[in-house]
C-alpha positions as CSV (number, residue, x, y, z in Angstrom):
1,M,23.7,-10.1,7.3
2,R,24.1,-6.3,7.9
3,L,20.5,-4.8,8.5
4,A,22.0,-1.5,7.6
5,D,22.8,-2.9,4.1
6,W,19.1,-3.2,3.5
7,L,17.5,-0.8,5.7
8,L,17.7,3.1,6.3
9,A,20.5,3.3,9.1
10,P,20.2,6.0,11.7
11,G,20.3,9.5,9.8
12,E,19.4,8.0,6.3
13,R,15.6,8.5,7.2
14,G,15.8,12.4,6.6
15,N,13.8,13.2,9.4
16,P,15.4,13.2,12.8
17,A,12.3,14.8,14.1
18,T,10.4,11.7,14.5
19,R,10.1,10.1,17.3
20,L,10.9,6.8,15.3
21,E,14.4,7.8,15.4
22,S,14.6,8.3,19.0
23,R,12.2,4.9,20.6
24,R,15.6,2.7,20.7
25,P,19.0,3.2,21.4
26,G,21.1,4.6,18.7
27,G,18.6,6.0,16.8
28,V,17.8,2.5,15.0
29,A,14.4,2.9,13.4
30,W,13.6,-0.9,13.1
31,S,13.0,-3.7,15.5
32,T,13.9,-6.9,15.7
33,G,12.2,-10.4,16.9
34,N,8.7,-9.4,14.7
35,Q,6.3,-11.9,13.2
36,V,4.6,-10.5,10.6
37,R,1.8,-12.4,8.4
38,P,0.9,-11.0,4.8
39,L,-3.1,-11.2,4.6
40,V,-3.8,-11.7,0.7
41,H,-7.0,-10.5,-0.2
42,G,-9.8,-8.2,1.6
43,T,-11.4,-11.2,3.0
44,V,-8.4,-12.5,4.6
45,Y,-7.9,-9.3,6.7
46,F,-11.4,-8.5,7.2
47,G,-12.0,-11.7,9.0
48,E,-9.0,-11.4,11.1
49,L,-9.9,-7.8,12.2
50,L,-13.4,-8.7,12.9
51,K,-12.1,-11.2,15.2
52,A,-9.8,-9.5,16.9
53,V,-11.6,-6.5,17.6
54,R,-14.6,-8.5,18.6
55,A,-12.2,-9.9,21.3
56,Q,-11.6,-6.5,22.9
57,Q,-12.2,-5.6,26.2
58,P,-13.0,-2.5,28.3
59,G,-9.7,-0.3,28.7
60,D,-8.2,-1.9,25.3
61,L,-6.9,0.5,22.9
62,L,-7.8,0.6,18.7
63,L,-6.6,2.9,16.8
64,F,-7.0,3.3,13.0
65,T,-6.0,5.6,9.9
66,D,-8.0,5.6,7.0
67,W,-8.1,7.0,3.3
68,R,-11.8,6.1,3.0
69,G,-14.4,4.6,5.4
70,D,-17.5,3.5,4.5
71,P,-19.7,2.4,7.7
72,D,-21.8,-0.2,5.8
73,E,-18.9,-2.4,4.6
74,R,-19.3,-5.8,5.9
75,L,-16.3,-7.3,7.2
76,D,-17.9,-10.8,6.9
77,G,-21.9,-11.5,6.8
78,P,-24.7,-9.0,8.1
79,G,-23.9,-7.6,11.3
80,S,-20.2,-7.3,10.7
81,E,-20.6,-3.5,9.1
82,I,-17.3,-1.9,10.2
83,G,-19.0,1.2,11.4
84,Q,-21.5,-1.3,13.8
85,V,-18.4,-3.3,14.4
86,L,-16.4,-0.1,15.8
87,S,-19.2,1.3,17.2
88,A,-20.1,-1.7,19.4
89,A,-16.4,-1.7,20.8
90,A,-16.5,1.8,21.8
91,E,-20.2,1.1,23.6
92,R,-18.3,-1.9,25.8
93,G,-15.3,0.3,26.8
94,V,-12.9,0.0,24.3
95,I,-11.0,3.3,23.5
96,V,-11.5,3.8,19.7
97,K,-9.5,6.7,17.9
98,G,-9.4,7.2,14.3
99,L,-8.2,9.6,11.8
100,I,-9.7,10.1,8.6
101,W,-8.8,11.7,5.3
102,R,-11.3,14.2,5.1
103,S,-11.6,13.9,1.4
104,H,-12.4,16.0,-1.4
105,L,-16.0,16.6,-2.5
106,D,-18.0,13.7,-3.7
107,R,-19.1,15.1,-6.9
108,F,-15.4,14.6,-7.8
109,Q,-15.8,10.9,-7.2
110,F,-14.1,11.2,-3.8
111,S,-15.5,10.2,-0.4
112,E,-16.4,13.2,1.6
113,R,-19.6,12.2,2.5
114,E,-18.7,8.4,3.7
115,N,-16.2,9.2,5.8
116,R,-17.5,12.0,7.9
117,H,-20.9,9.3,8.4
118,L,-18.3,7.0,9.9
119,G,-16.8,9.4,11.9
120,E,-20.2,10.4,13.6
121,E,-21.3,6.9,14.1
122,I,-18.0,6.2,16.3
123,R,-18.5,9.3,18.2
124,A,-21.9,8.6,19.0
125,A,-20.9,5.2,20.8
126,G,-18.5,7.0,22.9
127,G,-15.4,6.6,20.2
128,E,-13.8,9.5,18.6
129,C,-13.0,9.9,14.9
130,L,-10.9,13.3,13.5
131,L,-11.6,14.0,9.8
132,D,-7.9,14.9,9.3
133,M,-7.1,17.7,6.4
134,R,-3.7,18.3,7.3
135,V,-2.0,18.0,3.8
136,R,-0.7,19.9,0.9
137,P,-3.0,21.1,-1.6
138,G,-4.5,18.1,-4.0
139,G,-3.0,15.9,-1.6
140,S,-4.8,13.0,0.6
141,H,-3.8,11.4,3.5
142,H,-3.3,7.5,2.1
143,Q,-2.1,5.6,5.4
144,K,-4.2,2.2,6.1
145,A,-3.4,0.9,9.4
146,V,-5.3,-0.6,12.6
147,I,-3.7,-0.9,15.9
148,L,-4.8,-3.0,18.8
149,R,-3.4,-2.6,22.2
150,H,-4.4,-4.9,24.8
151,P,-3.3,-3.9,28.5
152,G,-2.2,-7.0,30.7
153,R,-2.2,-9.2,27.1
154,P,0.7,-8.0,25.2
155,E,0.8,-11.0,23.3
156,Q,-2.5,-10.2,21.5
157,D,-1.3,-6.6,20.3
158,V,-1.6,-6.4,16.6
159,A,-1.0,-3.6,14.0
160,F,-2.6,-3.9,10.5
161,V,-1.0,-2.3,8.1
162,G,-0.9,-2.3,4.1
163,G,-3.4,-1.0,1.2
164,I,-6.5,-2.1,2.2
165,D,-9.0,0.5,3.1
166,L,-12.3,-0.2,5.5
167,C,-14.4,0.8,2.4
168,H,-16.7,-0.6,-0.7
169,S,-14.8,-3.2,-3.5
170,R,-12.3,-4.1,-1.0
171,R,-13.7,-7.6,0.4
172,D,-12.5,-10.0,-2.6
173,D,-10.8,-13.2,-2.3
174,T,-8.7,-15.6,-4.5
175,A,-11.3,-16.4,-6.8
176,H,-11.8,-12.6,-7.6
177,Q,-15.5,-12.1,-7.8
178,G,-15.7,-8.9,-6.3
179,D,-17.0,-7.0,-3.2
180,P,-20.8,-7.4,-3.2
181,L,-20.7,-3.1,-2.0
182,S,-18.7,-2.0,-4.7
183,Q,-18.1,1.4,-5.2
184,P,-18.2,3.5,-8.9
185,F,-15.3,1.9,-11.0
186,S,-14.2,1.8,-14.9
187,A,-16.6,0.0,-16.6
188,A,-13.8,-2.2,-17.4
189,Y,-14.2,-4.3,-14.3
190,G,-17.7,-4.7,-14.5
191,P,-20.3,-4.1,-11.6
192,R,-18.5,-5.9,-8.8
193,P,-14.9,-5.0,-9.8
194,P,-12.5,-8.0,-8.6
195,W,-9.9,-6.4,-6.5
196,H,-6.2,-7.7,-5.6
197,D,-4.9,-6.2,-2.2
198,V,-2.6,-7.0,0.5
199,Q,-2.5,-6.2,4.1
200,L,0.0,-7.1,6.7
201,A,-0.6,-8.6,10.7
202,I,2.6,-7.9,12.8
203,H,3.2,-8.5,16.1
204,G,5.8,-8.3,18.4
205,P,7.8,-4.7,19.0
206,A,7.1,-3.1,15.7
207,V,3.2,-2.7,16.6
208,G,4.9,0.0,19.1
209,D,6.3,1.8,16.1
210,V,3.1,1.8,14.3
211,E,1.6,3.0,17.2
212,A,4.1,5.9,17.3
213,T,3.1,6.4,13.6
214,F,-0.7,7.1,14.6
215,R,0.2,9.4,17.9
216,E,2.4,11.5,15.9
217,R,-0.4,12.6,13.8
218,W,-3.1,12.4,16.6
219,E,-0.9,14.8,18.7
220,D,-0.3,17.3,15.5
221,P,-1.4,20.4,17.3
222,A,-2.3,22.3,13.6
223,P,-5.7,22.6,12.9
224,L,-7.4,19.7,11.0
225,S,-8.0,22.0,8.3
226,R,-6.6,25.3,7.1
227,S,-9.3,25.8,4.3
228,P,-12.5,28.6,5.4
229,L,-14.6,25.8,3.6
230,G,-13.5,23.1,5.4
231,R,-13.6,25.1,8.7
232,L,-17.3,26.0,7.9
233,R,-18.1,22.0,7.0
234,E,-16.8,21.5,10.6
235,L,-19.5,24.0,12.2
236,L,-22.2,22.9,9.6
237,H,-21.9,19.1,11.0
238,H,-20.7,19.8,14.3
239,E,-17.5,18.2,13.8
240,D,-14.8,17.1,16.6
241,T,-11.9,19.6,15.5
242,T,-9.9,18.8,18.6
243,A,-8.3,15.3,19.5
244,D,-8.7,14.0,23.3
245,P,-5.7,13.0,25.0
246,L,-4.9,9.4,24.5
247,P,-3.4,7.4,27.3
248,A,0.2,6.9,27.7
249,Q,1.7,4.5,25.4
250,M,2.1,1.0,26.8
251,D,5.5,-0.6,26.6
252,D,6.1,-2.7,23.1
253,P,5.3,-6.2,23.0
254,E,7.8,-8.8,23.9
255,P,9.9,-10.4,20.6
256,C,8.2,-13.3,19.4
257,G,9.7,-14.1,15.7
258,T,12.3,-13.7,13.2
259,H,11.3,-10.6,11.2
260,T,12.7,-7.4,11.4
261,V,10.7,-4.5,10.8
262,Q,11.1,-1.0,9.6
263,L,8.5,1.6,9.0
264,L,8.9,4.0,5.9
265,R,6.9,6.5,5.4
266,T,5.8,9.6,3.4
267,Y,4.6,13.3,4.7
268,P,4.8,16.4,2.5
269,S,6.8,19.2,3.0
270,R,4.1,22.0,3.9
271,I,3.7,25.3,5.7
272,P,3.6,25.3,8.6
273,G,5.6,21.6,8.7
274,Y,4.4,19.0,10.8
275,D,5.8,18.7,14.2
276,F,6.9,15.2,13.5
277,A,8.3,16.2,10.3
278,P,9.1,19.9,9.7
279,H,10.6,19.2,6.4
280,G,8.4,16.0,5.4
281,E,9.7,12.9,5.2
282,R,10.8,10.7,2.1
283,S,11.7,7.7,3.5
284,I,9.9,5.5,1.2
285,A,11.5,7.1,-1.4
286,R,14.8,6.6,0.5
287,G,14.5,2.9,1.2
288,Y,13.9,2.2,-2.3
289,R,16.6,4.0,-3.9
290,K,18.8,2.3,-1.1
291,V,17.9,-1.6,-1.7
292,L,17.8,-0.8,-5.0
293,R,21.1,-0.4,-5.6
294,R,21.8,-4.0,-4.0
295,A,19.2,-5.7,-6.4
296,R,20.6,-8.7,-8.5
297,S,18.5,-11.4,-9.2
298,L,14.8,-10.4,-9.4
299,I,12.5,-7.6,-8.4
300,Y,8.8,-8.6,-8.0
301,L,6.4,-6.0,-8.1
302,E,2.8,-5.4,-7.6
303,D,1.5,-2.0,-8.1
304,Q,-1.6,-0.3,-8.7
305,Y,0.1,2.7,-10.6
306,L,3.5,2.4,-12.2
307,W,4.2,5.5,-13.5
308,S,6.5,8.4,-13.3
309,A,9.6,8.0,-15.0
310,K,11.4,9.8,-12.3
311,V,10.2,7.7,-10.0
312,V,11.0,4.5,-11.7
313,R,14.8,5.8,-12.7
314,C,16.2,4.1,-9.9
315,F,14.6,0.9,-11.0
316,A,16.1,1.5,-14.4
317,E,19.5,2.3,-12.9
318,A,19.6,-0.8,-11.2
319,L,18.5,-2.8,-14.0
320,V,21.1,-1.1,-16.4
321,A,23.7,-2.0,-13.7
322,H,23.5,-5.6,-13.0
323,P,22.8,-7.3,-16.4
324,E,21.4,-10.8,-14.5
325,L,18.8,-8.7,-12.9
326,R,15.2,-9.1,-14.0
327,L,11.7,-7.4,-13.3
328,I,8.3,-8.8,-13.0
329,A,5.5,-6.3,-12.7
330,V,1.9,-6.8,-12.0
331,I,-0.4,-4.1,-12.4
332,P,-4.0,-3.5,-13.7
333,A,-4.8,-3.6,-17.3
334,H,-6.9,-0.3,-17.4
335,P,-7.2,3.2,-15.0
336,D,-10.1,3.0,-12.6
337,E,-11.9,5.8,-14.3
338,D,-13.7,6.3,-17.5
339,G,-13.1,9.9,-18.6
340,R,-11.0,9.8,-21.5
341,M,-8.7,12.7,-20.5
342,T,-7.9,10.9,-17.2
343,Q,-7.2,7.8,-19.0
344,A,-5.2,9.7,-21.2
345,M,-2.8,11.3,-18.7
346,N,-2.7,8.1,-16.8
347,L,-1.4,6.2,-20.0
348,V,0.8,9.1,-21.2
349,G,2.2,8.9,-17.3
350,R,2.9,4.9,-17.6
351,I,3.5,4.5,-20.8
352,S,7.1,7.2,-20.1
353,A,7.7,4.8,-16.9
354,L,7.4,1.5,-18.9
355,N,9.9,2.9,-22.0
356,L,12.2,3.5,-19.4
357,L,12.4,0.7,-18.1
358,R,12.1,-1.4,-21.2
359,R,15.0,0.5,-22.5
360,A,16.8,-0.1,-19.3
361,G,16.2,-3.9,-19.3
362,G,15.0,-5.2,-22.7
363,D,13.4,-8.5,-22.4
364,R,14.4,-8.7,-18.8
365,V,11.5,-6.7,-17.8
366,A,7.8,-8.4,-17.7
367,V,4.5,-6.6,-17.0
368,Y,1.4,-8.3,-17.2
369,A,-2.3,-7.7,-15.7
370,P,-4.1,-10.2,-14.1
371,E,-7.7,-11.2,-15.0
372,N,-10.5,-13.6,-13.3
373,H,-11.3,-17.0,-14.4
374,A,-14.1,-15.8,-16.7
375,G,-11.9,-13.3,-18.2
376,T,-13.0,-10.0,-16.0
377,P,-9.9,-7.4,-15.4
378,V,-8.7,-7.6,-11.6
379,Y,-8.0,-4.2,-10.4
380,V,-4.7,-4.5,-8.6
381,H,-4.5,-2.4,-5.8
382,A,-1.9,-4.2,-3.9
383,K,1.3,-2.4,-3.1
384,V,4.1,-5.1,-2.8
385,C,8.0,-5.1,-3.6
386,V,10.2,-8.6,-3.1
387,I,13.8,-7.7,-4.2
388,D,16.1,-10.7,-4.2
389,D,13.9,-12.8,-2.0
390,V,15.3,-10.8,0.7
391,W,13.7,-7.7,1.3
392,A,10.0,-7.3,0.9
393,S,7.7,-4.2,1.4
394,V,4.1,-4.1,1.8
395,G,2.2,-0.8,2.6
396,S,-0.1,2.3,1.1
397,D,2.2,3.6,-1.4
398,N,2.3,3.1,-4.9
399,V,5.5,3.5,-7.5
400,N,4.4,7.4,-8.3
401,R,5.1,10.6,-7.4
402,R,2.3,11.2,-5.1
403,S,3.3,8.4,-2.8
404,W,6.8,9.3,-3.0
405,T,6.5,13.3,-1.9
406,H,3.3,14.2,-1.9
407,D,0.4,12.1,0.3
408,S,1.0,10.6,3.7
409,E,1.9,7.0,3.1
410,L,2.7,4.1,5.7
411,S,5.3,0.9,4.3
412,C,6.6,-1.8,6.3
413,A,10.0,-3.2,4.8
414,V,10.4,-6.6,6.4
415,V,13.9,-8.6,6.4
416,D,13.9,-12.2,8.0
417,E,16.6,-13.3,10.1
418,A,15.6,-17.3,9.1
419,L,16.9,-18.5,5.5
420,D,14.6,-20.2,3.3
421,P,14.5,-24.1,4.2
422,R,13.6,-24.7,0.7
423,E,16.6,-23.2,-1.0
424,P,19.1,-21.6,1.6
425,R,21.8,-20.0,-1.2
426,D,22.2,-16.6,-2.2
427,P,20.2,-15.3,-5.5
428,G,21.3,-12.0,-5.3
429,G,25.1,-12.8,-5.2
430,L,25.7,-11.1,-1.6
431,G,26.4,-13.4,0.3
432,D,22.6,-12.6,2.4
433,G,20.9,-15.9,1.2
434,A,17.2,-16.1,0.4
435,R,14.8,-15.4,3.2
436,A,11.7,-17.2,4.1
437,Y,9.5,-14.4,4.5
438,A,10.2,-12.5,1.3
439,R,10.3,-15.7,-0.7
440,D,7.3,-17.0,0.8
441,L,5.3,-13.7,-0.1
442,R,6.5,-13.7,-3.9
443,L,5.5,-17.4,-3.9
444,E,2.3,-17.1,-2.6
445,L,1.3,-14.4,-5.0
446,A,2.9,-16.0,-8.1
447,C,0.6,-19.5,-7.2
448,E,-2.4,-17.2,-7.2
449,H,-1.4,-15.5,-10.5
450,L,-0.3,-18.7,-12.3
451,D,-3.1,-21.1,-11.1
452,R,-0.1,-23.4,-9.3
453,A,-0.6,-25.5,-6.0
454,D,3.2,-26.5,-5.8
455,P,5.4,-23.4,-5.5
456,S,8.9,-25.4,-5.8
457,E,9.8,-24.6,-9.1
458,L,9.5,-20.8,-8.6
459,C,11.8,-20.9,-6.0
460,D,14.7,-20.0,-8.8
461,P,14.4,-16.4,-9.8
462,V,15.2,-17.3,-13.6
463,K,12.6,-20.3,-13.8
464,A,9.9,-18.3,-11.9
465,F,10.4,-15.3,-14.5
466,R,10.4,-18.0,-17.3
467,A,6.9,-19.2,-15.8
468,F,5.2,-16.1,-15.8
469,A,5.9,-15.4,-19.5
470,E,5.3,-19.1,-20.4
471,S,1.8,-18.7,-18.6
472,A,0.7,-15.1,-19.7
473,S,1.8,-16.4,-23.6
474,A,0.0,-19.6,-23.3
475,L,-3.6,-17.4,-22.4
476,D,-2.7,-14.6,-24.8
477,A,-2.7,-17.5,-27.7
478,W,-5.7,-18.7,-26.3
479,Y,-7.4,-15.7,-26.7
480,D,-6.0,-15.0,-30.1
481,G,-7.2,-18.3,-31.1
482,G,-10.7,-17.1,-30.5
483,R,-11.0,-18.7,-27.3
484,R,-11.1,-22.4,-28.6
485,G,-10.6,-25.2,-26.1
486,P,-10.1,-25.7,-22.4
487,R,-8.5,-21.9,-20.9
488,P,-5.0,-22.4,-20.1
489,P,-4.2,-22.3,-16.4
490,G,-3.0,-18.7,-15.1
491,R,-4.7,-15.6,-14.7
492,L,-1.8,-13.2,-16.3
493,R,-2.4,-11.3,-19.6
494,T,0.9,-9.8,-21.2
495,Y,0.3,-6.1,-20.4
496,R,-0.3,-4.3,-23.9
497,T,0.2,-0.5,-23.6
498,P,-3.5,0.9,-25.0
499,R,-2.3,3.2,-28.3
500,L,-3.3,6.9,-28.1
501,S,-4.7,8.7,-31.1
502,P,-2.3,11.2,-32.4
503,T,-4.9,13.7,-31.4
504,M,-5.2,13.0,-27.8
505,T,-1.5,12.5,-27.3
506,A,-0.9,16.1,-29.0
507,L,-3.7,17.3,-26.6
508,V,-2.5,15.6,-23.3
509,T,1.4,15.4,-23.8
510,P,2.0,19.2,-23.4
511,F,-0.6,19.6,-20.7
512,Y,1.3,16.8,-18.6
513,R,4.7,17.7,-19.2
514,L,4.4,21.3,-18.7
515,L,1.4,21.7,-16.4
516,A,0.5,18.4,-14.2
517,D,1.4,14.9,-13.3
518,P,-0.5,12.6,-14.4
519,D,-1.4,12.3,-10.7
520,G,-3.2,15.3,-11.0
521,R,-1.2,17.8,-9.3
522,P,-0.1,21.3,-10.7
523,L,3.9,21.4,-11.8
524,A,4.2,24.2,-9.1
525,L,3.5,22.0,-6.2
526,R,5.8,19.2,-7.7
527,R,8.9,21.6,-7.9
528,T,9.8,21.2,-4.5
529,D,8.6,17.5,-4.4
530,S,12.3,16.4,-4.2
531,Y,13.5,12.8,-2.5
């Protein structure tokens, strides 16, 4: 296998200013010899995070970035509140540094108050947590990562990267009964919204890359906020606005596995630009566009949004170019808000994207929405893509324009050196062969959605595509028949795009096309968001 066929080669990232381009000889922005484990669901991730943080000793380093942080969110039972756990680490001498998006105002259903309170708890305990608003207008810092380093014990070093925030609603498990601490959400998901999500646990040299990404943001000399209102809030709440120096970065951990990891990011183009990305960075978009040209057999996608025709065009082009290529997408059945205008804008964006994919692939495109066994819809917050069981990405980025151009994002593309021992054949026709990591990730997710214990029949992409269709069809028929008899196995329903009334369509479509994205960004801001 030529890794440069699947990953961004030197110069292809489009951002020579980042230290990721200079950390290794030849500017190769990936690392080999890693061990990466997918942690499916918040309970699994939170349990591992809690154990790892509590094991840290004085002088160890804990770095984290987050979109939202609720200090009272429990990683496990009572006494495991995230604010308490991080504060206890700081009190016993762990160097704790955090970057949280400042957030928009709470009255717009964001998390300005919660993020500030988490930072206050950590600072009172001796750590440091900055509220970071160094974003484009209307944008957010969306990266979700925790890095734990251990001087003298590098075998314990780990980086957690993915889509799971340290906040309410995220602590769910495979039964999908929801987090007891839930945030306001669409009524369609009930009082405890079931939540499907994925984080990665990374051991090996790639931990150093994740740490370098944190350090780039931490050491950014720009003010945390350029807004006069933001500056006023800093004064009123006596916020920490200056980042204290970090200890020198230690050597990367030694190789410990067979996984090659490349960090992909999004940073917006802003004036003045970031020191580490003067013109922004679009390596997530570039990575997708490159790897999709190699797709031959199966694209497996789990995504919170999957909207914007411009973004999904590269998926459609792959479907047109390769008649044997199939796409399975697992998405939420409903938007996350109840407002009619918001839902309508989201649906206009999704309808345009799905119509483009279906014109390109016809019945080779299958889109599903999950539910739990009680029939409550499960909100898909995961950001996962597996291509031909070779390349797999998990991160904070969704398939939409915000994630590919406007917000800050962090994702991990993984290619395993090890062939899948169950079927070391070539599903994509390019001589590369199915890889153990990518296939294991796809099969773990598929077995949950299909209620299967044995994944062996799902290795073959065609059989897997058929199994998804048969399972969803059986569940759809059970509902259509009045839910008579036992509920069929499986948790997926065929996604049926809701129809907008002619009045709502006439109202929303011109606004969407002429003024704003379904993500809510003005058209004037998206004109420069090329990738």
